[in-house]
C-alpha positions as CSV (number, residue, x, y, z in Angstrom):
1,M,-84.3,56.1,-55.3
2,M,-87.6,56.7,-53.5
3,R,-89.5,56.0,-56.7
4,I,-87.8,52.6,-57.0
5,G,-88.8,51.7,-53.5
6,I,-92.4,52.7,-54.1
7,V,-92.5,50.6,-57.4
8,A,-91.0,47.6,-55.6
9,L,-93.4,47.9,-52.7
10,A,-96.4,48.2,-55.1
11,S,-95.1,45.1,-57.0
12,V,-94.9,43.0,-53.9
13,A,-98.4,44.1,-52.8
14,A,-99.8,43.2,-56.2
15,L,-98.1,39.7,-56.1
16,A,-99.8,38.9,-52.8
17,G,-103.1,38.8,-54.6
18,C,-101.8,36.4,-57.3
19,V,-101.6,33.3,-55.2
20,T,-104.0,30.7,-56.5
21,N,-106.4,29.4,-54.0
22,I,-105.9,25.6,-53.8
23,D,-108.2,25.0,-50.8
24,P,-110.8,22.4,-51.7
25,A,-113.3,24.0,-49.4
26,T,-113.3,27.3,-51.4
27,Y,-115.5,27.6,-54.5
28,S,-115.5,30.4,-57.1
29,V,-118.7,32.4,-57.7
30,G,-119.0,30.7,-61.1
31,A,-119.1,27.3,-59.5
32,V,-122.2,28.1,-57.5
33,G,-125.2,26.3,-58.9
34,Q,-123.1,24.0,-61.1
35,V,-123.5,20.2,-61.0
36,N,-120.4,18.2,-60.6
37,R,-120.2,14.5,-61.1
38,S,-119.0,12.7,-58.0
39,I,-117.2,9.3,-58.1
40,A,-116.6,7.2,-55.0
41,A,-113.0,6.2,-54.4
42,S,-110.5,5.1,-51.9
43,V,-107.1,6.8,-51.3
44,I,-104.2,4.5,-52.2
45,S,-101.3,6.9,-52.1
46,V,-100.6,10.3,-50.5
47,R,-97.5,12.5,-50.9
48,D,-96.6,16.1,-50.2
49,V,-95.7,18.1,-53.3
50,N,-94.5,21.6,-54.1
51,I,-96.7,23.7,-56.4
52,A,-94.7,26.1,-58.6
53,G,-95.6,29.7,-58.5
54,T,-96.6,31.9,-61.4
55,A,-94.4,34.4,-63.1
56,E,-96.7,36.7,-65.1
57,V,-97.6,39.9,-63.2
58,G,-94.1,40.0,-61.6
59,T,-92.4,40.0,-64.9
60,G,-94.5,42.9,-66.3
61,A,-94.1,44.9,-63.1
62,G,-90.4,44.2,-63.0
63,V,-89.9,45.3,-66.7
64,A,-91.8,48.5,-66.1
65,G,-90.1,49.3,-62.8
66,G,-86.7,48.4,-64.2
67,A,-87.2,50.5,-67.3
68,V,-88.2,53.6,-65.2
69,A,-85.3,53.1,-62.8
70,G,-82.8,52.4,-65.6
71,S,-83.8,55.4,-67.6
72,A,-82.6,57.6,-64.8
73,I,-79.0,56.4,-65.4
74,G,-76.7,58.5,-67.5
75,G,-76.7,62.1,-68.7
76,S,-77.6,61.7,-72.4
77,A,-80.5,60.4,-74.3
78,R,-78.5,57.4,-75.5
79,A,-77.4,56.5,-71.9
80,N,-81.0,56.9,-70.7
81,A,-82.3,54.6,-73.4
82,L,-79.6,51.9,-72.7
83,G,-80.3,52.2,-69.0
84,A,-84.0,51.7,-69.6
85,I,-83.4,48.6,-71.8
86,G,-80.9,47.1,-69.2
87,G,-83.3,48.0,-66.4
88,A,-86.2,46.4,-68.1
89,V,-84.3,43.1,-68.6
90,I,-83.0,43.0,-65.1
91,G,-86.4,44.1,-63.7
92,G,-88.2,41.5,-65.6
93,I,-85.9,38.7,-64.4
94,A,-86.1,39.9,-60.8
95,G,-89.9,40.4,-61.0
96,A,-90.4,36.9,-62.3
97,A,-88.2,35.4,-59.6
98,I,-90.0,37.4,-56.8
99,E,-93.5,36.4,-58.1
100,G,-92.5,32.8,-58.5
101,S,-91.2,32.7,-54.9
102,A,-94.2,34.6,-53.5
103,T,-96.8,32.4,-55.2
104,K,-95.2,29.0,-54.5
105,Q,-97.3,26.7,-52.4
106,T,-97.3,23.2,-50.9
107,G,-100.0,20.7,-51.7
108,I,-100.8,17.0,-51.5
109,E,-100.9,14.6,-54.4
110,Y,-103.5,11.8,-54.0
111,V,-103.8,8.7,-56.0
112,V,-107.3,7.2,-55.6
113,Q,-108.9,4.1,-56.9
114,T,-112.5,4.3,-57.9
115,V,-115.1,1.7,-57.1
116,N,-114.8,0.4,-60.7
117,G,-111.0,0.1,-60.5
118,N,-109.9,3.2,-62.3
119,L,-107.0,5.2,-60.9
120,M,-107.0,9.0,-60.7
121,T,-104.4,11.4,-59.5
122,L,-105.3,14.8,-58.0
123,V,-103.3,17.6,-56.4
124,Q,-105.0,19.9,-54.0
125,G,-104.2,22.1,-50.9
126,P,-102.9,20.6,-47.7
127,E,-106.2,20.7,-45.8
128,P,-108.1,18.6,-45.3
129,R,-105.6,15.7,-45.4
130,F,-106.8,12.3,-46.3
131,S,-105.0,9.1,-45.4
132,V,-104.4,5.8,-47.3
133,G,-107.6,3.7,-47.2
134,Q,-109.9,6.6,-46.5
135,H,-113.1,6.7,-48.5
136,V,-113.5,9.9,-50.5
137,L,-115.6,11.4,-53.3
138,V,-113.8,12.8,-56.4
139,L,-115.8,15.8,-57.5
140,Q,-115.1,16.3,-61.2
141,G,-115.1,19.9,-62.3
142,A,-112.8,22.9,-62.7
143,P,-111.1,22.5,-60.4
144,A,-111.6,18.8,-59.5
145,R,-111.3,18.1,-55.7
146,L,-111.5,15.4,-53.1
147,I,-113.9,15.5,-50.2
148,A,-114.6,13.0,-47.5
149,D,-117.3,10.5,-48.4
150,P,-120.1,11.3,-45.9
151,R,-122.0,8.1,-46.5
152,P,-121.8,5.4,-43.8
153,Q,-119.3,2.6,-44.7
């Protein structure tokens, strides 16, 4: 039973590192020195959205932990094998659900209109929050992001 607790604790700790950084002020090391095209725009719509979590690492960790825990059930090789299979299935489902919940975030969906009239939609983290009518720059890249337009209006 102690082994199950250790596996569960390790899985939760691993999931804490899986949350995708959606902060527009944070850049990856690979983005340093890259040129992004910037397009002037105005915000025409703002709405809060939920960003679904991932379910990759949690599934694998759940399968492994469930199989180990399930294999301890029973007194024969057949019972151990069936326990491992059942534990893997239940562990995988539980691991995916835990990871999905742990990595779920909130964000903001912006619809902006560029100076040439094109509409663009972009979802990013909750800070900074822009308001309808605010002048922004759309930085195209991976990921794309909105920043406040620093030019005088």
